[in-house]
PATOR-307737 format. One record per atom (N, C-alpha, C): residue in one letter; x, y, z. Coordinates in steps of 0.02 Angstrom, whole numbers, padded with zeros to 5 digits, always signed. Last residue first. Layout:
N
AXYZ/...
//
This chain:
187
E+00085-00388+00698/E+00093-00335+00749/E+00049-00348+00808/E+00176-00508+00613/E+00111-00492+00642/E+00123-00442+00697/P+00288-00462+00482/P+00276-00486+00551/P+00208-00465+00576/E+00251-00509+00314/E+00256-00455+00365/E+00247-00485+00434/I+00281-00547+00154/I+00287-00578+00221/I+00300-00521+00271/W+00285-00499+00030/W+00225-00484+00068/W+00227-00513+00138/N+00386-00539-00050/N+00389-00470-00025/N+00330-00452+00019/R+00340-00668-00086/R+00399-00660-00043/R+00402-00590-00012/A+00182-00730-00090/A+00223-00675-00114/A+00279-00662-00064/I+00177-00910-00091/I+00158-00845-00063/I+00206-00792-00089/I+00232-01005-00175/I+00161-01010-00159/I+00134-00944-00128/G+00369-01018-00204/G+00327-00971-00243/G+00253-00974-00229/I+00453-01089-00126/I+00426-01124-00184/I+00375-01082-00223/K+00483-00993-00029/K+00538-01023-00067/K+00512-01059-00130/A+00362-00972+00032/A+00390-00919-00010/A+00445-00947-00055/L+00349-01090+00105/L+00301-01076+00051/L+00326-01021+00005/S+00455-01074+00196/S+00457-01130+00148/S+00408-01119+00091/K+00413-00958+00265/K+00477-00960+00229/K+00478-01015+00177/A+00292-01000+00322/A+00292-00947+00272/A+00356-00947+00231/N+00337-01093+00416/N+00294-01115+00360/N+00295-01064+00304/E+00408-01005+00500/E+00444-01060+00466/E+00403-01087+00407/L+00306-00920+00550/L+00359-00894+00507/L+00394-00950+00468/P+00136-00973+00542/P+00201-00975+00576/P+00256-00956+00526/L+00021-00853+00468/L+00052-00919+00471/L+00115-00916+00515/I-00123-00777+00420/I-00070-00773+00471/I-00044-00844+00480/A-00166-00728+00252/A-00171-00770+00311/A-00114-00755+00359/V-00259-00690+00109/V-00212-00665+00158/V-00222-00706+00221/D-00277-00744-00060/D-00296-00750+00011/D-00240-00721+00054/E-00230-00745-00191/E-00244-00680-00160/E-00271-00684-00089/A-00294-00906-00224/A-00249-00852-00244/A-00275-00786-00214/E-00346-00992-00073/E-00356-00972-00143/E-00305-00918-00159/F-00315-01129+00038/F-00306-01059+00018/F-00320-01051-00056/P-00389-01231+00172/P-00356-01219+00108/P-00356-01145+00088/G-00283-01166+00308/G-00305-01173+00239/G-00367-01215+00233/Y-00196-01249+00436/Y-00210-01186+00402/Y-00232-01202+00330/T-00193-01325+00594/T-00206-01333+00523/T-00226-01265+00494/A-00057-01328+00714/A-00124-01307+00693/A-00131-01318+00618/L+00076-01350+00746/L+00031-01408+00742/L-00042-01391+00727/D+00163-01252+00726/D+00129-01250+00791/D+00077-01306+00797/T+00196-01267+00598/T+00247-01288+00646/T+00219-01287+00717/G+00040-01323+00521/G+00090-01274+00540/G+00141-01302+00589/S-00012-01411+00387/S-00004-01417+00459/S+00054-01371+00478/I-00120-01346+00259/I-00054-01365+00285/I-00057-01373+00361/P-00232-01369+00119/P-00219-01356+00190/P-00149-01381+00211/S-00170-01315-00045/S-00208-01359+00000/S-00191-01344+00073/Y-00186-01164-00136/Y-00144-01212-00102/Y-00186-01251-00052/P-00184-01050-00276/P-00219-01094-00230/P-00170-01144-00198/Q-00064-00914-00267/Q-00100-00966-00303/Q-00136-01011-00253/T-00010-00823-00184/T-00010-00805-00255/T-00048-00856-00297/F-00059-00764-00025/F-00050-00821-00070/F-00055-00797-00143/R+00024-00666+00089/R-00026-00665+00035/R-00009-00721-00013/V+00040-00660+00271/V+00062-00677+00204/V+00005-00671+00154/I+00105-00614+00425/I+00048-00605+00379/I+00074-00617+00309/V+00178-00727+00545/V+00182-00674+00495/V+00118-00672+00454/Y+00240-00773+00706/Y+00189-00777+00654/Y+00196-00717+00608/K+00355-00873+00797/K+00337-00808+00767/K+00287-00820+00712/Q+00408-00964+00917/Q+00348-00964+00876/Q+00329-00894+00854/K+00529-00942+00984/K+00519-01004+00947/K+00460-01000+00899/V+00510-00822+01050/V+00558-00825+00995/V+00546-00887+00952/V+00420-00860+01148/V+00401-00808+01100/V+00446-00812+01039/E+00498-00950+01223/E+00439-00974+01186/E+00417-00924+01132/S+00591-00861+01278/S+00613-00916+01236/S+00556-00943+01193/V+00508-00784+01359/V+00543-00753+01302/V+00566-00806+01253/R+00475-00882+01453/R+00422-00851+01412/R+00453-00819+01350/E+00600-00907+01511/E+00566-00961+01474/E+00511-00933+01429/L+00619-00784+01573/L+00666-00806+01521/L+00636-00863+01479/E+00515-00787+01665/E+00517-00734+01614/E+00563-00754+01557/A+00556-00895+01744/A+00492-00899+01707/A+00490-00847+01652/T+00672-00850+01805/T+00677-00901+01753/T+00613-00907+01712/Q+00730-00723+01872/Q+00663-00737+01847/Q+00665-00787+01789/G+00838-00667+01942/G+00828-00740+01943/G+00759-00761+01919/N+00867-00535+01930/N+00817-00553+01980/N+00803-00628+01983/L+00959-00536+01824/L+00978-00508+01889/L+00931-00531+01945/I+00877-00588+01722/I+00936-00624+01744/I+00956-00602+01814/A+00781-00486+01713/A+00760-00555+01727/A+00818-00597+01753/Q+00861-00377+01679/Q+00825-00377+01743/Q+00803-00448+01762/G+00904-00419+01551/G+00953-00404+01604/G+00920-00406+01673/I+00782-00424+01486/I+00820-00486+01495/I+00871-00476+01551/R+00750-00286+01488/R+00705-00335+01518/R+00741-00401+01532/D+00856-00228+01415/D+00846-00210+01486/D+00803-00262+01522/F+00828-00287+01291/F+00893-00298+01324/F+00887-00284+01399/R+00704-00231+01263/R+00710-00303+01273/R+00775-00321+01309/K+00740-00096+01248/K+00693-00116+01301/K+00699-00191+01315/R+00823-00107+01135/R+00849-00079+01198/R+00805-00101+01257/S+00732-00154+01042/S+00788-00195+01060/S+00818-00172+01127/Q+00649-00043+01029/Q+00621-00106+01055/Q+00677-00151+01079/V+00741+00043+00971/V+00711+00061+01036/V+00683-00002+01068/L+00764-00025+00852/L+00820-00012+00897/L+00794+00004+00967/P+00639-00025+00788/P+00666-00089+00812/P+00725-00079+00861/E+00633+00120+00766/E+00584+00085+00809/E+00610+00016+00832/V+00716+00176+00672/V+00743+00165+00740/V+00695+00127+00786/I+00636+00182+00555/I+00700+00146+00555/I+00723+00129+00626/Y+00530+00261+00595/Y+00516+00194+00569/Y+00580+00151+00571/R+00599+00378+00622/R+00568+00341+00678/R+00554+00269+00657/E+00627+00416+00492/E+00683+00397+00536/E+00657+00358+00597/E+00500+00447+00449/E+00536+00394+00415/E+00595+00370+00457/P+00468+00557+00535/P+00431+00494+00537/P+00467+00435+00504/A+00620+00627+00605/A+00566+00629+00555/A+00530+00561+00557/L+00660+00653+00778/L+00667+00618+00715/L+00607+00629+00670/S+00633+00705+00899/S+00675+00746+00854/S+00682+00715+00785/T+00567+00604+00966/T+00527+00661+00942/T+00567+00707+00896/V+00647+00505+01020/V+00625+00497+00950/V+00587+00558+00923/D+00788+00548+01112/D+00715+00551+01109/D+00694+00548+01035/S+00925+00465+01190/S+00895+00499+01132/S+00819+00494+01134/E+01002+00405+01283/E+00945+00444+01308/E+00909+00480+01252/S+01109+00352+01218/S+01060+00305+01246/S+00998+00340+01273/D+01175+00402+01075/D+01149+00431+01137/D+01094+00387+01164/Q+01204+00328+00962/Q+01258+00344+01008/Q+01234+00371+01074/R+01085+00321+00890/R+01111+00260+00919/R+01166+00274+00971/F+01071+00454+00845/F+01020+00425+00889/F+01048+00364+00926/K+01181+00463+00760/K+01178+00505+00820/K+01128+00476+00870/S+01138+00371+00662/S+01200+00359+00698/S+01201+00400+00763/I+01027+00437+00613/I+01017+00373+00647/I+01080+00357+00688/R+01091+00548+00555/R+01044+00558+00609/R+01030+00493+00648/L+01171+00486+00456/L+01201+00527+00508/L+01154+00534+00568/E+01072+00422+00376/E+01124+00383+00410/E+01156+00422+00467/I+00999+00536+00331/I+00967+00484+00372/I+01019+00444+00411/L+01100+00599+00257/L+01069+00634+00313/L+01036+00583+00360/R+01125+00503+00159/R+01179+00522+00205/R+01151+00557+00266/L+01000+00506+00095/L+01021+00445+00129/L+01079+00459+00177/A+01003+00637+00043/A+00950+00617+00090/A+00971+00555+00129/I+01112+00627-00045/I+01115+00673+00012/I+01063+00654+00065/D+01061+00531-00137/D+01123+00519-00099/D+01127+00564-00037/S+00946+00597-00187/S+00940+00533-00153/S+01002+00519-00110/L+01005+00708-00249/L+00957+00716-00195/L+00950+00653-00154/L+01086+00640-00346/L+01115+00685-00296/L+01068+00694-00236/R+00990+00573-00425/R+01041+00535-00388/R+01072+00577-00332/R+00918+00684-00475/R+00885+00631-00436/R+00935+00593-00394/E+01019+00750-00546/E+00987+00783-00489/E+00952+00731-00445/A+01047+00656-00646/A+01100+00675-00598/A+01070+00708-00536/L+00925+00658-00714/L+00948+00596-00682/L+01002+00611-00630/S+00928+00790-00760/S+00874+00768-00715/S+00894+00704-00678/L+01038+00787-00845/L+01037+00832-00787/L+00985+00810-00736/E+00995+00692-00941/E+01056+00680-00902/E+01057+00723-00839/S+00881+00756-00993/S+00875+00691-00961/S+00935+00677-00916/I+00940+00870-01048/I+00889+00877-00995/I+00882+00811-00957/L+01028+00813-01146/L+01053+00853-01091/L+01003+00858-01033/N+00992+00640-01188/N+00994+00712-01203/N+01012+00749-01139/K+00979+00498-01200/K+01043+00529-01187/K+01044+00602-01209/E+00866+00379-01130/E+00879+00439-01171/E+00945+00470-01152/R+00871+00283-01030/R+00879+00262-01100/R+00897+00321-01145/E+00844+00340-00913/E+00910+00310-00918/E+00924+00287-00989/S+00769+00496-00910/S+00763+00427-00932/S+00834+00399-00939/S+00679+00631-00842/S+00740+00592-00849/S+00725+00521-00871/E+00559+00691-00827/E+00607+00725-00871/E+00669+00682-00884/S+00495+00618-00733/S+00469+00613-00802/S+00517+00646-00852/R+00560+00657-00618/R+00571+00590-00644/R+00549+00584-00717/I+00524+00775-00563/I+00577+00777-00615/I+00590+00709-00646/T+00424+00737-00475/T+00408+00786-00527/T+00461+00788-00581/K+00492+00647-00391/K+00436+00623-00432/K+00420+00672-00489/I+00578+00734-00327/I+00606+00683-00373/I+00551+00656-00419/H+00483+00801-00250/H+00521+00837-00301/H+00551+00788-00352/A+00439+00697-00169/A+00391+00731-00213/A+00427+00769-00268/A+00556+00666-00100/A+00527+00616-00144/A+00477+00648-00193/I+00569+00787-00028/I+00622+00765-00074/I+00594+00716-00125/D+00453+00782+00048/D+00464+00838+00002/D+00517+00820-00050/R+00477+00668+00124/R+00421+00668+00076/R+00428+00724+00026/Y+00582+00713+00202/Y+00595+00660+00153/Y+00538+00653+00103/T+00516+00823+00276/T+00579+00828+00239/T+00587+00776+00184/A+00408+00832+00358/A+00395+00820+00287/A+00458+00819+00245/P+00448+00866+00484/P+00424+00798+00474/P+00413+00781+00400/S+00598+00961+00488/S+00528+00957+00468/S+00507+00885+00459/I+00705+00925+00628/I+00693+00940+00557/I+00619+00933+00543/K+00811+00960+00759/K+00740+00951+00742/K+00733+00970+00668/L+00967+00872+00777/L+00928+00932+00764/L+00856+00914+00747/L+01052+00790+00902/L+01006+00780+00846/L+00965+00843+00837/E+01217+00848+00945/E+01148+00828+00960/E+01106+00825+00896/R+01334+00890+00888/R+01332+00822+00915/R+01261+00800+00929/T+01346+00981+00732/T+01326+00974+00801/T+01325+00901+00823/R+01379+00981+00597/R+01411+01029+00642/R+01397+01018+00716/N+01295+00894+00530/N+01366+00875+00539/N+01401+00920+00590/E+01180+00969+00522/E+01179+00908+00563/E+01250+00884+00577/D+01221+01068+00433/D+01201+01086+00501/D+01203+01025+00547/E+01242+00988+00318/E+01297+01025+00348/E+01281+01044+00420/L+01111+00941+00296/L+01164+00894+00308/L+01224+00929+00341/L+01045+01064+00271/L+01023+01020+00326/L+01079+00971+00346/R+01113+01102+00156/R+01119+01143+00216/R+01098+01103+00278/N+01065+01004+00068/N+01137+01008+00083/N+01150+01048+00147/L+00930+01041+00066/L+00950+00975+00091/L+01024+00975+00110/K+00937+01168+00007/K+00908+01159+00073/K+00931+01094+00105/D+00995+01134-00118/D+01028+01181-00072/D+01003+01172-00001/A+00895+01050-00169/A+00963+01023-00158/A+01001+01068-00111/I+00791+01137-00185/I+00783+01085-00134/I+00851+01053-00119/S+00858+01304-00200/S+00833+01241-00228/S+00826+01191-00171/D+00809+01467-00159/D+00847+01408-00139/D+00816+01346-00171/I+00811+01606-00263/I+00770+01551-00237/I+00816+01492-00220/M+00859+01772-00231/M+00877+01707-00259/M+00835+01652-00224/
//
């Protein structure tokens, strides 16, 4: 008998539920699920009401639901164990927990600065928070602007990509000058 991807995924979820530690899973787990969904997507349509379409749509939803439950369970386990190692996580899960790991490090750094009376470190952190920059894409031409950091940016043409202070980017996104879904933190 051939195991379906749904059977394999369900077994992964059951195994993960049985143990307190984070199990090692294939790095391709979620890509395999997405690839399978992509192959059956053409068979399903929310507009068509035939048996094949209904079954295909139900399979897509089932696979997606189980995959998301697996991710939530594994992330929850990672968060509960302060000594968790990201190497047991799939790449997509690492992408999710990366800010959590960074947050943990930042918390420790602030705690140490307070404990050691390092006011300069706390002031540096305060400045970093005040001035965040993001990468944006302009959807239309726009004249030069004065940034919240008092620097001049622009002029811009449609499809230009620029690094702007976050507050400027938010206001430009609100009026439709930059693509809202394109605002990315500068790395």
